[in-house]
Backbone bond lengths (Angstrom), bond angles and torsions (degrees), N, CA, C in turn:
res aa  C-N    CA-C-N  psi(-1)  N-CA   C-N-CA  omega(-1)  CA-C   N-CA-C  phi
1 M - - - 1.448 - - 1.514 108.04 -
2 G 1.322 116.56 134.27 1.444 121.41 -172.28 1.509 116.38 -89.57
3 G 1.280 122.25 -18.78 1.462 121.32 -177.16 1.503 111.29 -129.92
4 K 1.295 112.96 -149.77 1.463 118.80 178.08 1.522 110.07 -81.94
5 Y 1.327 114.96 155.00 1.456 119.71 173.57 1.520 108.17 -70.46
6 Q 1.318 116.78 133.90 1.460 121.55 -178.61 1.516 110.51 -87.96
7 V 1.335 115.34 127.38 1.454 122.53 -175.07 1.521 110.25 -115.31
8 M 1.317 115.53 138.26 1.463 122.32 168.62 1.516 106.58 -109.34
9 A 1.334 116.70 124.96 1.463 121.60 179.58 1.523 108.77 -109.89
10 V 1.332 116.22 132.97 1.465 121.81 -178.64 1.524 108.15 -129.44
11 D 1.333 116.08 117.16 1.460 121.40 178.87 1.517 107.53 -160.18
12 D 1.324 117.28 141.42 1.461 119.86 -179.81 1.524 112.07 -74.83
13 S 1.307 118.61 -7.81 1.457 122.83 179.19 1.532 110.41 -99.73
14 A 1.335 116.10 117.25 1.467 120.42 176.59 1.525 110.42 -60.72
15 F 1.337 116.77 -36.31 1.459 121.27 178.78 1.523 110.68 -60.91
16 T 1.319 117.56 -44.98 1.461 121.29 179.73 1.523 110.95 -63.74
17 L 1.322 117.98 -40.57 1.463 120.68 177.47 1.525 110.96 -61.58
18 T 1.327 116.43 -39.74 1.466 120.87 177.93 1.527 110.73 -64.64
19 I 1.332 116.45 -43.38 1.468 120.87 178.95 1.530 110.46 -61.09
20 I 1.326 116.93 -44.45 1.467 121.03 179.78 1.527 110.20 -60.06
21 S 1.324 116.56 -48.91 1.471 120.71 -179.62 1.520 111.49 -60.86
22 T 1.320 116.08 -44.26 1.461 120.62 -179.59 1.519 111.02 -64.79
23 Y 1.317 116.72 -43.79 1.459 121.70 -178.97 1.534 111.54 -61.50
24 L 1.321 116.48 -37.70 1.461 120.82 -176.00 1.526 113.65 -87.15
25 E 1.340 116.94 -5.88 1.461 122.42 -174.70 1.524 114.32 -48.45
26 N 1.297 118.02 -48.57 1.467 122.03 -175.15 1.520 111.86 -106.13
27 S 1.313 115.35 42.79 1.460 120.51 179.87 1.519 109.05 -128.48
28 E 1.295 115.71 -172.16 1.468 119.78 177.90 1.535 111.89 -83.39
29 F 1.338 116.46 6.33 1.466 122.13 179.80 1.525 110.09 -114.01
30 E 1.336 115.91 147.97 1.465 121.38 177.97 1.530 108.80 -139.48
31 V 1.327 116.56 127.71 1.463 120.00 176.99 1.529 107.58 -76.38
32 V 1.332 115.71 114.78 1.464 121.33 -178.87 1.525 112.01 -108.20
33 E 1.322 116.67 -16.04 1.465 122.64 176.51 1.516 108.13 -140.16
34 A 1.337 116.17 142.46 1.459 121.39 175.70 1.525 108.15 -141.04
35 A 1.308 115.69 141.90 1.467 121.22 179.27 1.519 108.57 -141.52
36 R 1.345 115.16 151.42 1.457 119.74 -177.48 1.521 113.31 -108.64
37 N 1.332 117.15 3.11 1.467 120.42 175.88 1.527 108.98 -156.30
38 G 1.321 115.03 165.95 1.456 120.38 -175.86 1.521 114.19 -63.16
39 A 1.325 117.12 -41.77 1.470 120.22 -178.18 1.530 110.85 -63.03
40 D 1.328 116.67 -45.16 1.464 120.79 178.35 1.525 110.19 -64.98
41 A 1.317 116.71 -39.46 1.465 120.77 178.77 1.530 111.25 -60.39
42 L 1.331 116.45 -43.65 1.467 119.56 179.67 1.522 111.55 -64.03
43 E 1.318 116.71 -41.30 1.473 120.36 178.55 1.524 110.37 -61.56
44 R 1.325 116.53 -45.71 1.469 120.40 179.28 1.527 111.25 -67.30
45 F 1.323 116.77 -38.40 1.462 122.24 179.87 1.526 110.94 -62.91
46 R 1.322 116.67 -37.63 1.472 120.82 179.45 1.528 111.50 -60.29
47 H 1.338 116.85 -33.41 1.461 121.06 -174.64 1.520 113.41 -101.36
48 A 1.311 116.76 -12.59 1.463 120.70 179.97 1.521 109.15 -107.89
49 D 1.275 115.31 166.32 1.459 120.45 176.17 1.524 107.95 -132.05
50 P 1.349 116.98 66.60 1.466 119.20 -176.35 1.528 111.23 -69.41
51 D 1.325 114.27 150.89 1.458 119.90 175.18 1.524 110.77 -78.44
52 V 1.339 116.13 -30.79 1.463 122.76 -176.28 1.520 108.83 -139.81
53 V 1.330 116.74 140.86 1.463 121.86 171.74 1.524 107.97 -120.93
54 L 1.329 115.62 122.96 1.470 121.34 172.62 1.510 105.83 -99.15
55 L 1.318 116.82 116.71 1.463 121.49 -168.24 1.523 111.38 -125.51
56 D 1.326 116.04 119.52 1.462 121.99 174.47 1.529 107.90 -67.47
57 I 1.302 117.11 140.37 1.459 120.39 -178.79 1.531 111.36 -87.94
58 V 1.331 117.04 -40.17 1.467 120.87 -177.22 1.522 109.04 -98.18
59 M 1.340 115.09 104.10 1.463 121.89 177.65 1.516 108.06 -138.49
60 P 1.327 117.04 150.33 1.467 118.89 176.08 1.533 110.26 -68.66
61 G 1.303 116.27 154.87 1.465 119.89 -177.93 1.515 109.17 76.00
62 M 1.310 116.20 -120.38 1.460 121.76 179.80 1.527 109.19 -79.10
63 S 1.316 116.93 121.11 1.466 121.07 -179.36 1.526 110.17 -70.57
64 G 1.304 115.15 167.34 1.453 120.00 175.97 1.514 111.97 -63.28
65 Q 1.338 116.84 -35.60 1.470 119.96 178.38 1.528 111.10 -64.60
66 E 1.339 116.26 -41.76 1.474 119.81 178.06 1.531 110.31 -66.81
67 T 1.325 116.06 -39.42 1.464 120.87 179.19 1.525 110.05 -63.28
68 L 1.329 116.87 -44.88 1.458 121.06 178.45 1.524 111.41 -60.21
69 K 1.307 116.70 -43.43 1.470 120.94 179.08 1.525 110.34 -57.64
70 E 1.329 116.61 -44.07 1.472 120.72 179.26 1.527 111.34 -67.81
71 M 1.333 116.80 -39.73 1.472 119.96 177.98 1.519 110.75 -61.30
72 L 1.328 116.40 -41.03 1.466 119.65 179.22 1.526 111.79 -69.56
73 T 1.322 117.19 -27.07 1.464 120.48 173.98 1.530 109.67 -68.33
74 L 1.335 115.93 -40.18 1.470 120.62 179.23 1.523 111.82 -70.49
75 R 1.322 116.72 -35.72 1.461 121.75 -178.24 1.531 109.80 -133.48
76 P 1.323 117.02 77.43 1.472 120.12 -176.48 1.527 113.73 -60.83
77 E 1.323 117.56 -19.77 1.464 120.42 -179.86 1.530 112.61 -79.38
78 A 1.326 116.51 -9.68 1.468 120.56 -178.30 1.529 110.69 -67.45
79 R 1.326 115.07 145.60 1.465 120.90 174.94 1.519 107.56 -102.58
80 W 1.318 116.77 150.22 1.462 119.93 -179.92 1.517 110.46 -135.50
81 S 1.308 114.10 156.13 1.451 121.46 178.68 1.521 108.08 -141.33
82 W 1.300 116.30 144.87 1.461 122.28 -175.99 1.522 108.75 -109.98
83 S 1.318 116.65 134.47 1.460 120.87 173.42 1.516 108.59 -140.13
84 A 1.317 116.91 131.22 1.464 121.08 -178.81 1.523 111.07 -95.00
85 R 1.294 118.23 16.66 1.467 121.94 -179.51 1.489 112.26 -72.90
């Protein structure tokens, strides 16, 4: 892979999205997509091909678990990992 790993960050908190982007700034990861709810995340996911998705589990409307289920339907070859940190 020639550049940074492309990250999609999904969280209902704009502050958290900013922290994630700032934290990853000087690393091998770059936030290229950000969404504040599950529906927006799915729309962006359909058109993007991120290497990594950081997904909040507790969000209003569509939860992170529901969003993940839909993402895996769109890309069944994707691997996922759960962390409660």
